[in-house]
N, C-alpha and C positions, 0 to 999 in steps of 0.2 A: 676263251679261259673258261677251262669245264669241268665241276666237282665230280671226285669220286668218291662213292661210298661203298661200304660193302653192305652185302644186305644175305641173310642167314633163311633159308623156310624151316629151316630144325630137321629133316628128315633122318630117319631113324632108319636104316639099311646098312645089310651085309656090304663088308670091302668083298667085292666079285676076285678080289685076289686070293684072297687070307682063308675067306666065309666067316672071319667072326664080324660077328654084328654087337657097338658099342652100346651098354644100355644108357636110358634116359638119361641119366645122372652123370655118365661120361659127358652126353651128347651137351647135354646145359653146361658143362665146367670148362669144356670145349670151348662155346662158344664165347667168353666168360674170358678165356685165355684170347682166344683171335680176338675180342674186342680193343685187347691191351697190345696185343703188335700190329692192328688196324692203326692203331694208334700211333704206335710210335714210327708207323710205317709213312704217314702223312693223308692216311682215307680223313675225310671232310666228316663220314657221319656211320652210324653204323642202323641199318634197320632191319627190324626180324616182324614174321606174316603172321597172323594170329590163323590156326585152323583148329578144326574142334573131331575125333572121333576116326582118329587115321594113322601113320604112321609120321605126319609130319606134329610130329610131338613137342606143338607151340600155343596151349590155348589161352595162353595169360600173359600178354607179352609185358603188360607196365610191369610185372614182379620178374622179368628175366632182367629190363632193361634197368629196374632200379636195384639190382646187381651192379650191374653192369657202372652203375654211376659209382658205384660206391671202389669202381676198381679202377677208374678212371680220371683221367682229370680235364679232355678239352675234347673230346672225341665228339658229335653229336649224336644221338641215342633218338633214335623214335620206330613206329608201327611204323610197317610197310603198309599193313592195311590191317586196320581194324576193324571189324565184322558191322556197324555203326546199327545199323539196323534192326540185328540181334539184341542189344546192352541198351540198358537205361542210359539216356545223355547228361543224366544230373551225375551218375557215378563216373561215365566218360572223363566226364570236365574235371571232378576230383581225382582222379587218378592223375591227368595227362598233369594237372598244375601242382601236384604231391611232384610226380618224376621233375617237373621244372625247378621248384625248389630243392630237392634231394640230389643233382645235379648242376646247384648251378646255373641253370638258365640253358641247358644243354638238349629240352627235350622238343620233340614234336609228334607228329602221327601224319597217319596218312587214312583216311575214312573212304570206304566204299562200303556199294549193297549190300555185296556177294550176292550170290545163285545158289550154291547147295542146297537141295532139298531135306536131305537129312538133318544138317545143322539147323535150318529152317522151322522146321518141324519137330526138335525138340528147345529149341527157345518159345516155343508156345503163338508162330507164325502158320495163322491156319491160309494163306494163299500169295502165292507167288506176287499175286497183283498187289500184296500190301507193300512190297520190301520197297517200293520205289517212294512211295509218298511216307515211309517210316524214316528212311536212309534221312528226305529233305528236312522233314519236320524236325525231328533229331539231333541235325548237322546244325541249322537255325535256333534252337535252342542250347547245343555246346558257346558257341560263337557270343553266343547272350551271358550264357553264366562266365565264360571269361572273362568278358570285356566289360559288364554292367557291374556298380554295385549293390543292389537289387535289382532283380527278377522276378516279376510277376507274370503269371505264362498260365493259358488254357492251352491244350491239344487235343486232336484227339486217340494219342496213343497210350498214353501215360495219365498220373493223376496230375494236376493243375496245383501252381505252384503262387505262393504269396509269401512277398517280400526276402526271399531266398539268398543270401549273401552265402557268396562259393568260398570255401576254405578249404587249404590256404589259398592262396593268391599266387596266379603264376610272376614268376622273376620277367618272366621276357614282357614287353609292352610293346603292345594291346593285348598279345597275348601268345604263346607259343607256336611257333610256324606249323600249321594247317593246310596238310595236300587233300584235294580229292582223288582217289583213285576212279581211275574208265576204263573201257578199252574200246570199240567197232561207235557204240552207240553214242548219237553226238547227243542223250539226254546229260550222261554228269558230265562232260564238256563243256558243254551251255550253262552249269551251273554253275561250275566254279570259274568260269569267264565271267558269270553275271555279278560273282559273291567274291569278285579279284580276289581268287586262290590259284596258286600253283596247281600244276596236272600232272599225272603221275600215270605213266602205262604198264600195264600187264604183267607178269614173268611168264606167260605164257610163251612156244614156242613158232611165232610169227614172224614173218620177217620186218626189220624196219621199215621197211617202206610199206606197207600194208596201213600205217600209223601216219601217214603223208599227210592224209584229206584231214583226218580225224584233226591232228595235229594241229591243219592251216586252220579247220575250223576255229579251235580254241586261241590260237592266237589274233586273228582277224574280231572277233568274240571282246576277248579284251581292252584289242583297241578304241574296240567301239564304244566300249564303257567306258574310257577312260584311263583304263588299266594301264598301259602301254608300258610300263615300267617295274609291272607286277609280272611281267610274262615268265615263267619257268616252267617249262616242261623236264621230266626222268623222264628213263629210258632204265628200264633194269635187262644186263647181260649176263652170261655163263660166257665163267672167263677162265682160262689154263691156260702160264705162258711155262717154259722152261727155255735152257741155252739155246736150244735148235730148233728149228718146226716140226721135225722128225720126231724129236725125243719128247716134245710136250702131245704130237699126237697120238701115237705109240702108247706111252701111259695115262693119259686121259680115255680113251677111246672106252674100257669099261667101265670106266665111273660113269662117265656120264650118256651111254648107254643102258646104265643099272640106276640111272637116273629117270630118266626119257621113258624106261617102260614102266616102274612105279609112277610116274607123276600122269599117262596118258591111261592109266588102270581108275587112280585117283579122282578126275575131275576131267573134263572136258579141256583138252591142251589147246586146240584148235592149228593143228600144226600143220604144214603143204605134206609133209614126209618127217620117219621117225628115223630116216635115216643118216648118220653121222655124217656123212663127210656133205650132206645139201644142207643141216640145220648151222654146222661148221662153216657155211658160208653167208649165216641167216645171221638168228639171235643169239649162235653163240661164237666162239672169240676161242680160236687155240692155233698159241701159235709162240714165235719166237718175243719175244718185247719191244723188237721194232715192225716186227709184222702187227701184233697188237694194235698195237699204239697209230698206226695206218688206219689196221679196220675199225677201232673205237671213234678214232677222229671224223672217218668216213661220214659213219652213223650219226656220233652228231652234230655234224654240218648236214644231213641228210633231216634229220629231226630241229635244226635247231635247239639241242639240248642245252636247257643248264646244269643238267648232273646227268651222269651215270650213273648206277647199282650195280654191281660190280657180282654177282652169283659165284663162289668159291667153293662150298664146303661141301657138296651136293653126292649124292652116290656112294656115298660110305667110302668116300677117299681119306686113306687117313693125315693124325695131325699134322703131323713134320712134311707133308706134301702141300698142306694148305699152309701152312708156317714160312717155307720156301716161298710160292707165289706170294702171299702177301708181302714179301720182303721183295720181291722184283719188282712189283708192283711200285711200292712206295719207290723203289730207288730210280727206276727206267721210265717208264708209264704213265702218274700223277705228273712229274715235272715237266713232261713233252706236252701233258694237255695242258697243264697251266699256262 
């Protein structure tokens, strides 16, 4: 069984067919609408990613997710990335616990180090070398704050704490699901395995097979550490489906190419090729529902996945088309994968 969640990075791009660019407010409202549609379609979760100072217009995921919590009832709500090294871990723990209360126990978070120099500098981090130790220190403190009644703590990167009691307390026990986001580096995978936490791969343009070795390392280390029952790997995938493969490729190509061009400019995407035909053989799935089931099943088997996150709304794609794809995934793909 593989859970299927929905991922949005909230890029704000013009529709390549019409040239119309939605406002940021429209994108936010459309995201809440998409969460409602995804819940009705049977998606397990909605994940949104934190970005700063770019056309990814989502710097405050917990604020957006609290709005989604008010508009939904059952779908899980989480950050697909929270840049924990840049943030105060006490505030992050408070925000996550608050979201868990507002959503009646549906919150989760994916914590990652982040490597964007502009973001790092803006948040007062003086050196890239600080990111890794900051991230681990903050992560361990968040876990303590969520699980312990009182925390006294002294660290390197923030003021000490004396008998701090986090309020509100999260609904989920011992704490909301916390994932560790990583890539090809062994450090994040090892940290996740040492803490017994789920591991989430990045939404880059690499092929699923590129992550086989790091996933195997995570899984083996989890088992060695006595966490065999907690092994969980999530992979994000770009997805578009239509009645036929020909129609899906014809209508999605300009949107996906629009997004790929944008993403390649704002971050190091790590792609082997930005060619549409190449990418739709690897990290992107485009075709009929039956073809999508085959491709997604193969990816899930290759990496031993517990969850797929599908990114549908990127590249300026219109809301009506997003709704159509979400409904098709719910009707024909999610039941097959489960």
